[in-house]
BALOBA-1460 file (C-alpha; in Angstrom, 3 decimals):
// residues 177
<rec num="1" residu="m" x="24.489" y="33.496" z="2.301"/>
<rec num="2" residu="t" x="25.322" y="30.201" z="1.397"/>
<rec num="3" residu="l" x="22.979" y="27.096" z="1.396"/>
<rec num="4" residu="a" x="24.920" y="25.483" z="4.509"/>
<rec num="5" residu="r" x="24.489" y="28.993" z="6.492"/>
<rec num="6" residu="a" x="21.159" y="29.140" z="5.392"/>
<rec num="7" residu="k" x="20.156" y="25.823" z="6.336"/>
<rec num="8" residu="s" x="22.068" y="26.194" z="9.685"/>
<rec num="9" residu="t" x="20.284" y="29.458" z="10.565"/>
<rec num="10" residu="l" x="16.413" y="27.660" z="9.691"/>
<rec num="11" residu="s" x="17.738" y="24.679" z="11.879"/>
<rec num="12" residu="m" x="19.223" y="26.383" z="15.093"/>
<rec num="13" residu="p" x="15.570" y="26.936" z="16.882"/>
<rec num="14" residu="d" x="15.049" y="22.925" z="16.087"/>
<rec num="15" residu="h" x="18.031" y="22.169" z="17.553"/>
<rec num="16" residu="t" x="17.845" y="24.286" z="20.676"/>
<rec num="17" residu="v" x="14.425" y="22.750" z="21.589"/>
<rec num="18" residu="m" x="16.337" y="19.338" z="20.895"/>
<rec num="19" residu="r" x="19.155" y="19.949" z="23.444"/>
<rec num="20" residu="r" x="15.842" y="20.990" z="26.411"/>
<rec num="21" residu="v" x="13.982" y="18.208" z="25.396"/>
<rec num="22" residu="n" x="16.563" y="15.891" z="25.202"/>
<rec num="23" residu="r" x="18.205" y="16.475" z="28.510"/>
<rec num="24" residu="w" x="15.448" y="16.976" z="30.611"/>
<rec num="25" residu="r" x="14.496" y="14.318" z="32.902"/>
<rec num="26" residu="a" x="10.579" y="13.925" z="33.093"/>
<rec num="27" residu="p" x="8.956" y="12.159" z="35.481"/>
<rec num="28" residu="r" x="8.037" y="8.793" z="35.330"/>
<rec num="29" residu="w" x="4.511" y="9.263" z="34.722"/>
<rec num="30" residu="f" x="5.006" y="11.459" z="32.025"/>
<rec num="31" residu="r" x="7.801" y="9.262" z="30.109"/>
<rec num="32" residu="t" x="5.441" y="6.296" z="30.425"/>
<rec num="33" residu="w" x="2.864" y="8.704" z="28.988"/>
<rec num="34" residu="m" x="4.863" y="9.794" z="26.252"/>
<rec num="35" residu="m" x="6.012" y="6.252" z="25.504"/>
<rec num="36" residu="l" x="2.687" y="4.986" z="25.033"/>
<rec num="37" residu="a" x="1.623" y="7.951" z="22.905"/>
<rec num="38" residu="t" x="4.349" y="7.332" z="20.608"/>
<rec num="39" residu="r" x="3.577" y="3.546" z="20.138"/>
<rec num="40" residu="a" x="-0.300" y="4.417" z="19.751"/>
<rec num="41" residu="g" x="1.155" y="6.161" z="16.956"/>
<rec num="42" residu="d" x="2.534" y="3.098" z="15.173"/>
<rec num="43" residu="g" x="-0.547" y="2.205" z="13.433"/>
<rec num="44" residu="w" x="-2.057" y="-0.330" z="15.803"/>
<rec num="45" residu="l" x="-4.263" y="2.091" z="17.543"/>
<rec num="46" residu="w" x="-5.905" y="3.660" z="14.410"/>
<rec num="47" residu="a" x="-6.492" y="-0.018" z="13.196"/>
<rec num="48" residu="l" x="-8.554" y="-0.198" z="15.833"/>
<rec num="49" residu="i" x="-10.230" y="2.879" z="15.651"/>
<rec num="50" residu="g" x="-10.894" y="1.679" z="11.899"/>
<rec num="51" residu="i" x="-12.290" y="-1.873" z="13.075"/>
<rec num="52" residu="a" x="-14.598" y="-0.219" z="15.857"/>
<rec num="53" residu="v" x="-15.893" y="2.657" z="12.887"/>
<rec num="54" residu="m" x="-16.335" y="-0.617" z="10.538"/>
<rec num="55" residu="l" x="-18.387" y="-2.599" z="13.546"/>
<rec num="56" residu="s" x="-20.550" y="0.674" z="13.810"/>
<rec num="57" residu="p" x="-23.874" y="0.902" z="12.695"/>
<rec num="58" residu="a" x="-23.202" y="4.369" z="10.763"/>
<rec num="59" residu="p" x="-24.153" y="4.675" z="7.223"/>
<rec num="60" residu="t" x="-21.370" y="6.485" z="6.170"/>
<rec num="61" residu="r" x="-18.902" y="3.842" z="7.955"/>
<rec num="62" residu="f" x="-17.117" y="2.633" z="4.858"/>
<rec num="63" residu="r" x="-17.062" y="5.676" z="3.076"/>
<rec num="64" residu="a" x="-15.223" y="6.960" z="6.334"/>
<rec num="65" residu="v" x="-12.778" y="3.966" z="6.479"/>
<rec num="66" residu="e" x="-12.158" y="4.351" z="2.926"/>
<rec num="67" residu="s" x="-11.121" y="8.133" z="3.241"/>
<rec num="68" residu="a" x="-8.730" y="7.419" z="6.226"/>
<rec num="69" residu="a" x="-7.383" y="4.763" z="4.188"/>
<rec num="70" residu="c" x="-6.513" y="7.394" z="1.378"/>
<rec num="71" residu="a" x="-5.160" y="9.658" z="3.333"/>
<rec num="72" residu="v" x="-2.852" y="7.450" z="5.285"/>
<rec num="73" residu="t" x="-1.379" y="5.646" z="2.347"/>
<rec num="74" residu="g" x="-1.556" y="9.397" z="0.577"/>
<rec num="75" residu="g" x="0.733" y="10.407" z="3.830"/>
<rec num="76" residu="v" x="2.948" y="7.283" z="3.575"/>
<rec num="77" residu="v" x="3.758" y="7.701" z="0.082"/>
<rec num="78" residu="l" x="4.482" y="11.474" z="0.308"/>
<rec num="79" residu="f" x="6.407" y="11.379" z="3.697"/>
<rec num="80" residu="l" x="8.742" y="8.446" z="2.479"/>
<rec num="81" residu="k" x="9.426" y="10.534" z="-0.934"/>
<rec num="82" residu="v" x="10.099" y="13.541" z="1.512"/>
<rec num="83" residu="k" x="12.407" y="12.100" z="3.407"/>
<rec num="84" residu="k" x="14.444" y="10.598" z="1.014"/>
<rec num="85" residu="v" x="14.919" y="14.007" z="-0.351"/>
<rec num="86" residu="f" x="15.816" y="16.120" z="3.135"/>
<rec num="87" residu="c" x="17.673" y="13.011" z="4.474"/>
<rec num="88" residu="r" x="17.876" y="14.927" z="8.003"/>
<rec num="89" residu="l" x="19.134" y="13.366" z="10.782"/>
<rec num="90" residu="r" x="17.106" y="12.612" z="13.956"/>
<rec num="91" residu="p" x="17.524" y="14.191" z="17.229"/>
<rec num="92" residu="r" x="18.927" y="11.136" z="18.836"/>
<rec num="93" residu="d" x="21.308" y="10.826" z="16.422"/>
<rec num="94" residu="i" x="22.756" y="14.088" z="16.622"/>
<rec num="95" residu="e" x="22.678" y="14.103" z="20.525"/>
<rec num="96" residu="p" x="21.867" y="11.483" z="22.850"/>
<rec num="97" residu="h" x="18.143" y="11.406" z="24.502"/>
<rec num="98" residu="c" x="18.539" y="10.777" z="28.511"/>
<rec num="99" residu="w" x="15.990" y="8.367" z="28.626"/>
<rec num="100" residu="a" x="14.421" y="7.353" z="25.690"/>
<rec num="101" residu="h" x="15.611" y="4.481" z="23.224"/>
<rec num="102" residu="i" x="13.674" y="3.608" z="20.200"/>
<rec num="103" residu="v" x="14.668" y="1.909" z="17.509"/>
<rec num="104" residu="t" x="13.094" y="2.676" z="13.973"/>
<rec num="105" residu="r" x="12.934" y="1.580" z="10.436"/>
<rec num="106" residu="d" x="14.096" y="4.374" z="8.762"/>
<rec num="107" residu="k" x="16.971" y="6.862" z="9.965"/>
<rec num="108" residu="f" x="15.611" y="10.151" z="8.983"/>
<rec num="109" residu="s" x="13.178" y="12.587" z="10.513"/>
<rec num="110" residu="f" x="11.519" y="15.078" z="8.041"/>
<rec num="111" residu="p" x="8.681" y="14.669" z="8.386"/>
<rec num="112" residu="s" x="7.378" y="13.049" z="10.911"/>
<rec num="113" residu="g" x="5.232" y="9.947" z="9.653"/>
<rec num="114" residu="h" x="3.501" y="9.310" z="12.850"/>
<rec num="115" residu="s" x="2.441" y="12.818" z="12.723"/>
<rec num="116" residu="t" x="0.972" y="12.579" z="9.230"/>
<rec num="117" residu="t" x="-0.874" y="9.300" z="9.694"/>
<rec num="118" residu="a" x="-2.255" y="10.392" z="13.058"/>
<rec num="119" residu="f" x="-3.602" y="13.759" z="11.501"/>
<rec num="120" residu="a" x="-4.479" y="12.241" z="8.292"/>
<rec num="121" residu="v" x="-6.639" y="10.073" z="10.545"/>
<rec num="122" residu="a" x="-8.197" y="12.564" z="12.778"/>
<rec num="123" residu="l" x="-9.149" y="14.557" z="10.178"/>
<rec num="124" residu="s" x="-10.674" y="12.515" z="7.809"/>
<rec num="125" residu="l" x="-12.331" y="10.487" z="10.481"/>
<rec num="126" residu="g" x="-13.113" y="13.428" z="12.815"/>
<rec num="127" residu="s" x="-14.785" y="15.239" z="9.677"/>
<rec num="128" residu="f" x="-17.261" y="12.445" z="9.337"/>
<rec num="129" residu="y" x="-18.104" y="12.213" z="12.940"/>
<rec num="130" residu="p" x="-17.694" y="15.682" z="14.473"/>
<rec num="131" residu="e" x="-18.586" y="14.479" z="17.690"/>
<rec num="132" residu="a" x="-15.286" y="12.225" z="17.701"/>
<rec num="133" residu="m" x="-13.134" y="14.691" z="16.344"/>
<rec num="134" residu="p" x="-11.867" y="16.261" z="19.808"/>
<rec num="135" residu="v" x="-10.954" y="13.209" z="20.936"/>
<rec num="136" residu="l" x="-9.343" y="12.084" z="17.697"/>
<rec num="137" residu="l" x="-7.186" y="15.570" z="17.555"/>
<rec num="138" residu="i" x="-6.420" y="15.159" z="21.389"/>
<rec num="139" residu="l" x="-4.658" y="11.390" z="20.442"/>
<rec num="140" residu="a" x="-3.309" y="12.724" z="17.409"/>
<rec num="141" residu="t" x="-1.691" y="15.470" z="19.341"/>
<rec num="142" residu="n" x="-0.264" y="13.343" z="21.801"/>
<rec num="143" residu="v" x="1.153" y="11.335" z="19.319"/>
<rec num="144" residu="a" x="3.163" y="14.354" z="17.618"/>
<rec num="145" residu="v" x="4.507" y="15.886" z="20.783"/>
<rec num="146" residu="s" x="5.504" y="12.548" z="22.146"/>
<rec num="147" residu="r" x="7.502" y="12.333" z="18.833"/>
<rec num="148" residu="v" x="9.742" y="15.323" z="20.117"/>
<rec num="149" residu="i" x="9.752" y="14.630" z="23.795"/>
<rec num="150" residu="v" x="11.301" y="11.079" z="22.933"/>
<rec num="151" residu="g" x="13.376" y="12.737" z="20.852"/>
<rec num="152" residu="m" x="12.842" y="10.990" z="17.757"/>
<rec num="153" residu="h" x="11.774" y="14.429" z="15.462"/>
<rec num="154" residu="f" x="12.130" y="17.792" z="15.647"/>
<rec num="155" residu="l" x="9.482" y="19.991" z="16.303"/>
<rec num="156" residu="s" x="9.340" y="21.407" z="12.713"/>
<rec num="157" residu="d" x="9.369" y="17.931" z="11.581"/>
<rec num="158" residu="v" x="6.136" y="17.095" z="13.428"/>
<rec num="159" residu="l" x="4.549" y="20.506" z="12.428"/>
<rec num="160" residu="v" x="4.774" y="19.625" z="9.119"/>
<rec num="161" residu="g" x="3.811" y="16.024" z="8.958"/>
<rec num="162" residu="s" x="0.755" y="17.398" z="10.980"/>
<rec num="163" residu="g" x="-0.065" y="19.917" z="8.436"/>
<rec num="164" residu="i" x="0.358" y="17.387" z="5.640"/>
<rec num="165" residu="g" x="-1.763" y="14.770" z="7.439"/>
<rec num="166" residu="s" x="-4.087" y="17.399" z="8.400"/>
<rec num="167" residu="l" x="-4.345" y="18.503" z="4.272"/>
<rec num="168" residu="l" x="-4.668" y="14.628" z="3.234"/>
<rec num="169" residu="g" x="-7.449" y="13.687" z="5.894"/>
<rec num="170" residu="y" x="-9.282" y="16.911" z="4.765"/>
<rec num="171" residu="i" x="-8.962" y="16.549" z="1.362"/>
<rec num="172" residu="a" x="-9.573" y="12.746" z="1.250"/>
<rec num="173" residu="y" x="-13.259" y="13.893" z="3.297"/>
<rec num="174" residu="r" x="-14.047" y="16.063" z="0.763"/>
<rec num="175" residu="f" x="-13.656" y="13.654" z="-1.965"/>
<rec num="176" residu="a" x="-15.637" y="11.032" z="-0.015"/>
<rec num="177" residu="v" x="-18.439" y="13.081" z="0.430"/>
């Protein structure tokens, strides 16, 4: 089996999901929710959560924010390097999306940087504050799912990005405690 054929075979499920999602005319409330979730993953939400943690009286607040910052920084460095290696086009560049039109800073999709960052923050901060973990994971999951729904990433991009972010978040927490 040639490399091109193997790559095509591995991409087939992603392309099937992409075509279904790209053609789905979601209800207006759902489109609004997904656009808000994808914009929340741009970084401002995580910064606000970090500020809230810093303003809290928790004795672990500095280590928690430092842990999240390290996980996010590691994630950004890693996903930028991996994107340059794989050079995978975004779904919207292969087939137009029916309702979402988002401008991005880079043209490659694998892995999802939004998912990497979201799960890096969720796992690192959630490990310090277990009572907040469910909310952080729901936020991170919404960001990740939204990236597929709005046509910015394939499902595998989001799954790999979420896994990388989770791993980095956990490692950052373990080093901080």
